[in-house]
matplotlib code that plots the C-alpha trace (Angstrom):
import matplotlib.pyplot as plt

x = [73.0, 74.8, 78.6, 79.4, 82.3, 84.1, 86.3, 84.6, 82.9, 86.4, 87.7, 85.1, 84.6, 88.9, 87.9, 85.7, 88.6, 91.1, 91.2, 93.0, 95.8, 98.9, 98.2, 98.9, 96.3, 95.8, 93.3, 92.1, 89.4, 87.0, 88.1, 86.5, 84.8, 85.5, 89.5, 89.2, 87.0, 90.0, 92.6, 91.6, 90.9, 94.5, 95.7, 94.0, 95.5, 98.7, 97.9, 99.4, 96.5, 95.8, 92.9, 90.8, 89.2, 86.5, 82.8, 79.6, 77.9, 74.4, 71.6, 71.4, 67.9, 68.0, 72.0, 71.4, 70.3, 73.2, 73.4, 77.4, 80.3, 84.2, 87.5, 90.7, 92.6, 89.7, 87.1, 83.5, 80.2, 77.2, 73.3, 71.7, 68.3, 68.4, 70.2, 66.3, 64.3, 65.6, 66.1, 69.4, 70.9, 75.0, 75.3, 74.7, 76.1, 79.4, 79.0, 78.5, 81.6, 83.5, 82.7, 83.6, 86.7, 87.5, 87.4, 88.2, 91.5, 92.0, 90.9, 93.9, 96.2, 95.4, 94.8, 98.1, 100.3, 104.1, 102.4, 101.9, 99.6, 100.6, 100.9, 97.7, 99.2, 98.1, 96.7, 93.9, 92.3, 90.0, 87.4, 86.0, 83.7, 81.2, 78.7, 76.6, 73.6, 73.1, 76.7, 77.4, 81.0, 81.5, 80.8, 83.7, 86.3, 86.2, 87.1, 89.4, 90.9, 90.7, 92.0, 95.1, 95.5, 94.0, 93.8, 91.1, 88.0, 86.2, 84.4, 83.6, 81.0, 80.0, 76.5, 74.5, 71.0, 70.3, 69.3, 72.6, 74.7, 73.3, 73.9, 77.8, 78.2, 78.4, 81.5, 83.3, 84.7, 83.4, 81.1, 81.1, 78.6, 77.7, 74.7, 71.9, 68.5, 65.5, 64.7, 67.9, 67.0, 70.7, 74.4, 74.1, 72.1, 73.6, 76.5, 75.7, 78.7, 78.7, 80.3, 82.9, 86.0, 88.2, 91.1, 93.9, 92.1, 93.1, 96.3, 97.1, 95.9, 97.6, 101.0, 100.9, 99.9, 103.4, 105.3, 104.2, 105.3, 109.1, 109.1, 109.2, 105.3, 104.4, 103.4, 103.2, 104.1, 104.7, 105.9, 104.5, 107.1, 107.5, 106.7, 103.1, 102.2, 99.3, 96.3, 94.8, 90.8, 89.1, 85.5, 84.5, 80.5, 78.0, 77.8, 73.9, 74.2, 74.9, 78.5, 79.1, 78.4, 81.1, 83.4, 86.5, 89.1, 90.3]
y = [-107.5, -106.0, -107.3, -109.4, -111.9, -112.4, -110.8, -107.4, -107.3, -107.9, -104.6, -102.6, -103.6, -102.7, -99.4, -98.2, -99.9, -98.1, -95.3, -98.3, -98.8, -98.1, -99.3, -102.4, -104.3, -108.5, -109.3, -112.9, -114.5, -116.9, -119.8, -120.8, -118.0, -115.3, -116.0, -114.7, -111.3, -111.0, -110.9, -107.7, -105.6, -107.0, -105.7, -101.8, -102.2, -103.4, -105.5, -109.7, -111.7, -114.6, -117.5, -117.8, -121.4, -121.8, -124.7, -123.7, -126.7, -127.7, -128.7, -132.7, -132.9, -129.6, -129.3, -125.9, -124.1, -123.1, -124.0, -122.6, -122.9, -123.8, -122.3, -122.6, -122.2, -123.9, -121.1, -122.9, -121.0, -121.7, -120.6, -121.2, -119.9, -121.9, -125.3, -124.9, -123.9, -127.5, -129.3, -130.2, -132.1, -131.1, -135.0, -134.2, -130.8, -133.1, -134.8, -132.3, -130.4, -133.8, -134.3, -130.9, -130.5, -133.0, -131.5, -128.5, -129.4, -131.2, -128.3, -126.6, -128.0, -128.7, -124.8, -123.7, -126.1, -125.4, -121.8, -120.2, -118.0, -114.0, -112.4, -110.9, -109.6, -105.3, -106.0, -104.8, -107.7, -107.4, -110.6, -111.0, -113.1, -113.7, -112.8, -113.2, -115.5, -116.1, -115.3, -118.0, -117.9, -114.4, -115.0, -117.5, -115.9, -112.7, -114.4, -116.2, -113.5, -111.9, -115.0, -115.1, -111.0, -108.9, -105.6, -104.5, -106.7, -105.8, -107.8, -106.7, -108.4, -107.0, -108.8, -109.6, -110.0, -107.1, -108.9, -110.9, -107.9, -106.1, -109.0, -109.0, -105.2, -107.3, -109.0, -106.8, -103.9, -102.1, -103.7, -102.9, -104.2, -102.4, -103.9, -105.2, -105.8, -105.9, -108.6, -110.9, -114.7, -115.9, -114.9, -116.2, -113.7, -110.9, -112.2, -113.0, -115.8, -117.5, -120.7, -122.5, -121.1, -124.9, -125.4, -124.5, -121.1, -120.1, -121.9, -119.8, -116.7, -116.7, -117.9, -115.1, -112.8, -114.4, -113.5, -110.1, -109.8, -111.2, -109.0, -106.1, -105.1, -102.6, -104.8, -105.3, -108.0, -108.7, -111.4, -112.5, -109.9, -106.7, -103.7, -102.3, -98.9, -97.8, -97.7, -94.7, -94.4, -95.4, -95.9, -97.0, -97.2, -99.3, -98.4, -97.7, -94.0, -91.7, -91.8, -87.7, -88.4, -91.1, -90.0, -88.7, -88.5, -92.9]
z = [-3.0, -1.2, -1.3, -4.2, -2.5, 0.8, -0.9, -1.9, 2.1, 3.3, 1.4, 2.3, 5.9, 5.5, 4.9, 7.5, 10.1, 8.5, 11.4, 13.4, 10.6, 12.5, 15.8, 17.6, 15.8, 14.5, 12.9, 13.3, 10.8, 12.1, 9.9, 7.1, 5.8, 7.8, 6.8, 3.2, 4.8, 7.0, 4.7, 2.6, 6.6, 7.8, 4.2, 4.6, 7.7, 7.4, 10.1, 10.6, 10.1, 11.6, 12.8, 16.0, 15.7, 17.5, 17.1, 17.9, 20.1, 18.4, 20.9, 20.1, 18.7, 17.1, 15.1, 13.9, 16.4, 19.0, 22.9, 23.5, 21.1, 22.4, 21.1, 22.0, 25.0, 26.8, 26.5, 26.8, 26.4, 27.3, 26.1, 29.6, 28.0, 24.9, 27.2, 29.6, 26.6, 24.7, 27.6, 27.3, 30.0, 31.4, 29.9, 26.6, 26.5, 27.9, 25.7, 22.5, 24.0, 24.2, 20.3, 19.0, 20.9, 19.1, 15.6, 17.4, 18.0, 14.8, 13.0, 14.8, 13.6, 10.5, 9.8, 11.9, 11.6, 12.4, 13.1, 16.3, 17.4, 16.8, 20.2, 21.0, 24.6, 24.4, 20.7, 19.8, 18.2, 15.2, 14.7, 11.4, 10.0, 7.4, 8.7, 12.5, 12.2, 16.1, 17.5, 19.6, 17.6, 18.0, 21.4, 22.0, 19.4, 21.6, 24.7, 23.3, 22.2, 26.0, 27.1, 24.5, 26.2, 23.8, 25.2, 22.8, 21.0, 17.9, 16.5, 12.6, 10.2, 7.2, 8.3, 11.1, 12.7, 14.6, 17.9, 17.7, 16.7, 20.2, 22.2, 20.7, 22.2, 25.8, 24.7, 22.4, 23.1, 19.9, 16.8, 13.4, 11.2, 7.9, 7.1, 9.9, 7.8, 9.7, 8.2, 8.5, 6.9, 6.6, 6.2, 2.3, 1.7, 1.7, -1.1, -4.8, -4.4, -1.6, -2.0, 0.5, 1.7, 1.6, 3.6, 0.4, 0.1, 3.7, 3.7, 0.9, 2.3, 5.9, 4.2, 1.8, 4.8, 6.9, 3.5, 3.4, 6.5, 5.8, 2.6, 5.1, 5.4, 8.3, 10.9, 14.7, 16.6, 20.6, 22.3, 25.5, 27.8, 25.5, 27.6, 26.3, 25.6, 27.0, 24.1, 23.3, 23.5, 20.8, 19.4, 16.7, 15.4, 13.2, 9.9, 9.3, 9.8, 6.6, 5.9, 7.1, 10.7, 10.9, 13.6, 12.0, 15.7, 15.5]

ax = plt.figure().add_subplot(projection="3d")
ax.plot(x, y, z, "-o")
ax.set_aspect("equal")
plt.show()
């Protein structure tokens, strides 16, 4: 097994992302399982931690098959290929979206409470999950981050299905994935401990990050009226090459 648990995966991912430390970076975990991974990335980069809430839309007759996703800010992703193949009508899609929109709004209120978004305007948004299977949720998260003003979007995951990772290159500026197994049979297969992440754990990690920021840890917060300096071009990479081939000038 490549990863002991989500903390181990996050630490390893954080080491690969170290070239981004010190820049205008916000780390965004996908609740719930992505948040423990994201928390370790945020620690490694001395960056603020936040969540980005999205909901996958399942085909009515096969809920495990994603036909799209929705996210904060009214973002809506439709996988036209799946919708057509499954024969999903516009009214069926709309009903599924209505149900998941209620769930998403409840989840946002539950997770955020009185906390507001960490501003993303002019920032590099690093979106982190514990893995990628179909990529629908990650696609929605990338679009939400852009809608909230992110200048650059980086998707970072410990493991992902190769075809999904390739597709995500179309919506993210950079994709970092530690493992892209040819025979991908599910995210959980790549963890020794893949027990569910609880809401209480998400609350604790966000509170710890907020406390670290208020106690003087170096973090970057821009409000929407702040002047934004141009970011230097960066190039991340897929981790699958020998370490000596990794770029060092980020």
